C-alpha positions as CSV (number, residue, x, y, z in Angstrom):
1,M,2.7,-5.5,-36.3
2,F,5.0,-2.8,-35.2
3,T,7.9,-1.7,-37.5
4,G,11.3,-0.8,-36.1
5,K,10.5,2.9,-36.5
6,K,7.3,2.6,-34.5
7,V,9.1,0.8,-31.7
8,I,11.7,3.6,-31.5
9,Y,8.9,6.2,-31.7
10,S,7.0,4.5,-28.8
11,I,10.1,4.2,-26.6
12,S,11.0,7.8,-27.2
13,L,7.5,8.9,-26.3
14,L,7.7,6.9,-23.1
15,C,11.0,8.6,-22.2
16,V,9.3,12.0,-22.7
17,I,6.4,11.0,-20.4
18,M,8.8,9.9,-17.7
19,S,10.7,13.2,-17.9
20,I,7.5,15.2,-17.4
21,Q,7.6,14.2,-13.7
22,Y,10.6,16.4,-13.2
23,S,9.2,19.5,-14.9
24,Q,7.0,20.8,-12.1
25,R,8.3,22.1,-8.7
26,N,6.5,20.9,-5.7
27,S,5.3,23.7,-3.5
28,Y,5.1,21.7,-0.3
29,N,7.7,22.0,2.5
30,L,8.9,18.4,2.2
31,T,11.0,16.7,4.7
32,R,14.7,16.4,3.9
33,A,14.3,12.8,2.6
34,A,11.9,13.9,-0.1
35,Q,13.4,17.2,-1.3
36,Y,15.6,16.0,-4.0
37,D,13.1,14.6,-6.5
38,L,9.9,16.4,-7.7
39,Y,7.1,14.5,-9.3
40,F,4.2,15.1,-11.7
41,V,2.1,12.1,-12.5
42,P,0.2,12.5,-15.8
43,E,-3.2,11.0,-16.5
44,P,-3.0,7.3,-17.3
45,R,-5.1,7.8,-20.5
46,Y,-2.4,10.0,-22.0
47,V,0.3,7.5,-21.2
48,K,-1.7,4.7,-22.8
49,L,-2.1,6.9,-25.9
50,L,1.5,7.7,-26.2
51,T,2.9,4.3,-25.5
52,S,1.2,2.8,-28.6
53,G,0.4,-0.6,-27.1
54,F,3.4,-0.9,-24.8
55,T,1.4,-0.3,-21.7
56,A,2.7,-3.3,-19.8
57,V,6.3,-2.0,-20.3
58,A,5.1,1.4,-19.1
59,A,3.5,-0.2,-16.0
60,D,6.8,-2.0,-15.2
61,I,8.7,1.3,-15.4
62,Y,6.2,3.1,-13.2
63,W,6.2,0.3,-10.7
64,I,10.0,0.5,-10.3
65,K,9.6,4.3,-9.9
66,T,6.8,3.7,-7.3
67,V,9.0,1.4,-5.2
68,L,11.9,3.9,-5.3
69,Y,9.6,6.8,-4.5
70,F,8.2,4.9,-1.5
71,G,11.6,3.7,-0.3
72,K,13.2,7.2,-0.3
73,R,10.4,8.5,1.9
74,T,10.3,5.8,4.5
75,N,12.0,6.6,7.8
76,N,12.2,5.2,11.3
77,T,9.4,7.5,12.7
78,D,6.9,5.6,10.5
79,F,6.9,2.3,12.4
80,P,6.0,3.5,15.9
81,M,3.2,5.6,14.5
82,I,1.8,2.8,12.4
83,T,1.8,0.8,15.7
84,K,-0.3,3.5,17.2
85,Q,-2.7,3.2,14.2
86,L,-3.1,-0.5,14.6
87,L,-3.6,-0.2,18.4
88,G,-6.1,2.7,18.1
89,E,-3.8,5.1,20.0
90,Q,-3.3,7.7,17.3
91,Y,-5.0,10.6,19.1
92,T,-1.9,12.4,20.2
93,E,-0.2,15.6,19.1
94,E,2.9,13.5,18.2
95,Y,0.8,11.3,15.9
96,Q,-1.0,14.3,14.3
97,K,2.4,15.9,13.4
98,W,3.6,12.6,11.9
99,E,0.4,12.1,9.9
100,A,0.6,15.6,8.4
101,D,4.3,15.0,7.5
102,A,3.5,11.6,6.0
103,K,0.8,13.0,3.7
104,V,3.4,15.3,2.3
105,R,6.1,12.7,2.0
106,Y,3.8,10.3,0.2
107,T,1.8,12.9,-1.8
108,Y,2.0,11.0,-5.1
109,L,1.9,7.4,-3.8
110,A,-1.7,6.8,-4.6
111,D,-1.5,8.4,-8.1
112,M,1.6,6.3,-8.9
113,I,0.1,3.0,-7.9
114,N,-3.1,3.9,-9.7
115,M,-1.0,4.6,-12.8
116,V,0.5,1.1,-12.7
117,V,-2.8,-0.7,-12.4
118,E,-4.4,1.4,-15.0
119,L,-1.7,0.6,-17.5
120,D,-1.7,-3.1,-16.5
121,P,-4.8,-4.1,-14.5
122,Y,-3.5,-7.7,-14.3
123,F,-0.3,-6.6,-12.4
124,L,-1.1,-8.2,-9.0
125,Y,1.5,-6.9,-6.5
126,P,0.6,-3.2,-6.7
127,Y,-2.9,-4.0,-5.5
128,F,-1.6,-5.8,-2.4
129,F,1.1,-3.2,-1.7
130,G,-1.3,-0.3,-2.1
131,G,-4.0,-2.1,-0.2
132,L,-1.8,-1.9,2.9
133,M,0.5,1.1,2.5
134,L,-2.1,3.6,1.3
135,S,-3.7,3.1,4.7
136,M,-0.6,2.7,6.9
137,K,1.8,5.3,5.3
138,Y,-0.4,7.7,3.3
139,G,-3.3,7.6,5.8
140,N,-6.1,7.2,3.3
141,S,-8.1,4.0,3.8
142,D,-10.6,5.2,1.2
143,K,-8.0,5.1,-1.6
144,S,-6.8,1.7,-0.3
145,I,-10.3,0.3,-0.4
146,A,-11.0,1.8,-3.9
147,L,-7.7,0.2,-5.2
148,L,-8.6,-3.2,-3.9
149,Q,-12.1,-3.0,-5.2
150,K,-10.7,-2.0,-8.6
151,G,-8.5,-5.1,-8.7
152,M,-11.1,-7.7,-7.5
153,P,-12.8,-8.2,-10.9
154,Y,-9.4,-9.2,-12.4
155,F,-8.5,-11.6,-9.6
156,S,-11.6,-13.2,-8.5
157,D,-9.6,-16.3,-7.3
158,K,-7.5,-14.3,-4.9
159,W,-8.6,-14.4,-1.2
160,Q,-6.1,-11.6,-0.4
161,F,-8.4,-8.9,-1.7
162,H,-11.2,-9.8,0.7
163,Y,-8.7,-10.1,3.6
164,L,-7.1,-6.7,2.9
165,L,-10.5,-5.1,2.7
166,G,-11.4,-6.7,6.0
167,F,-8.1,-5.2,7.4
168,N,-9.0,-1.7,6.2
169,Y,-12.5,-1.9,7.5
170,Y,-11.5,-3.2,11.0
171,F,-8.4,-1.1,11.7
172,Y,-9.1,2.1,9.8
173,K,-12.9,2.4,9.4
174,G,-13.9,0.8,12.7
175,N,-16.5,-1.1,10.8
176,K,-16.4,-4.6,12.4
177,L,-19.5,-5.8,10.5
178,D,-18.0,-5.2,7.0
179,A,-14.6,-6.4,8.3
180,A,-16.1,-9.7,9.4
181,K,-17.9,-10.2,6.1
182,H,-14.7,-9.9,4.1
183,F,-12.7,-12.0,6.6
184,I,-15.3,-14.8,6.3
185,R,-15.3,-14.5,2.5
186,A,-11.5,-14.8,2.5
187,A,-11.6,-17.9,4.7
188,E,-13.9,-19.6,2.2
189,F,-11.2,-19.8,-0.4
190,P,-9.6,-23.3,-0.3
191,D,-6.1,-21.9,-0.5
192,C,-6.5,-19.4,2.3
193,P,-3.8,-20.3,4.9
194,D,-4.9,-21.3,8.4
195,M,-2.9,-18.4,10.0
196,I,-4.9,-16.0,7.9
197,K,-8.1,-17.6,8.9
198,R,-7.2,-17.4,12.6
199,S,-6.8,-13.6,12.5
200,G,-10.2,-13.4,10.9
201,V,-11.7,-15.5,13.6
202,A,-10.0,-13.3,16.2
203,V,-11.9,-10.3,14.7
204,L,-15.2,-12.1,14.9
205,K,-14.5,-12.9,18.6
206,D,-13.3,-9.3,19.1
207,L,-10.2,-10.3,21.1
208,S,-7.3,-8.0,21.9
209,R,-6.7,-5.5,19.2
210,R,-2.9,-5.9,19.7
211,G,-3.2,-9.7,19.2
212,I,-5.2,-9.2,16.1
213,A,-2.7,-6.8,14.7
214,I,0.2,-9.1,15.3
215,E,-1.7,-12.1,13.9
216,F,-2.5,-10.0,10.8
217,I,1.0,-8.8,10.2
218,Q,2.5,-12.2,10.8
219,G,0.1,-13.7,8.3
220,Q,0.9,-11.2,5.7
221,I,4.6,-11.7,6.1
222,E,4.2,-15.4,5.7
223,Q,2.2,-15.3,2.5
224,T,3.5,-12.2,0.6
225,K,6.1,-12.8,-2.2
226,N,6.8,-9.0,-2.6
227,P,10.2,-8.3,-1.0
228,E,9.5,-4.6,-0.5
229,L,6.3,-5.3,1.3
230,R,7.8,-8.1,3.4
231,T,10.5,-5.7,4.6
232,E,8.0,-3.1,5.6
233,L,5.8,-5.6,7.4
234,K,8.7,-7.1,9.3
235,A,9.7,-3.6,10.6
236,I,6.0,-3.0,11.6
237,L,5.8,-6.4,13.4
238,K,9.1,-5.6,15.3
239,E,7.7,-2.3,16.4
240,L,4.4,-4.0,17.5
241,Q,6.3,-6.6,19.5
242,Q,8.6,-4.0,21.1
243,S,5.5,-1.9,22.0
244,Y,4.0,-4.9,23.8
245,Q,7.3,-5.5,25.7
246,D,7.4,-1.9,26.8
247,T,3.8,-2.1,28.0
248,V,4.5,-5.2,30.1
249,R,7.6,-3.6,31.7
250,I,5.6,-0.5,32.6
251,K,2.8,-2.6,34.2
252,K,5.5,-4.4,36.3
């Protein structure tokens, strides 16, 4: 059992750990939105050691910091570029510039999400958030896939892990076979919604990529309980739909 002194000691150490993030200057030429806070994410093992058993509290603090870090770096240029990703139209100079900028803006996103799940592996939402945003915003589907695979042993009853893996394999790896395997596995869960199953079937039938993207995003909005993720997905869906309308007008 912890004494009062031990509790105070642990909280003090946690405050020291959090302050470390402001001790190193980032050498990147960040965009204006990201210039005002400089981060350093320590190794999770050191945070576990210093928090003396209060790892769940540390995970909550890092999750709040992760959401704030992410929100400060999101801007309106992200959504049309994510639409290009989902539609397979990312091979332009404009997209390449955005991608390079996004990798700088979200430099520490993967490390911060990993910190949260290392401290509390049963914290569900960071897996779902990272499973989407590490691909969409940070441009690294490998890290997204690794994060989802890390969480699966702790949540074997959650169809979302297979579904998000299918999403990554289809849209970012171009691997339709592995995508189909995960979509089928997700659909086998009794609580998997019909809308989610439909988008998986669409992949198997290899229908319009735009239609699959819209089905996927709509399904995620419907089932997610994470307000930050829902806000992001609604903005992406709006951009996808606007892109479709613009395409129709051009064809006319």
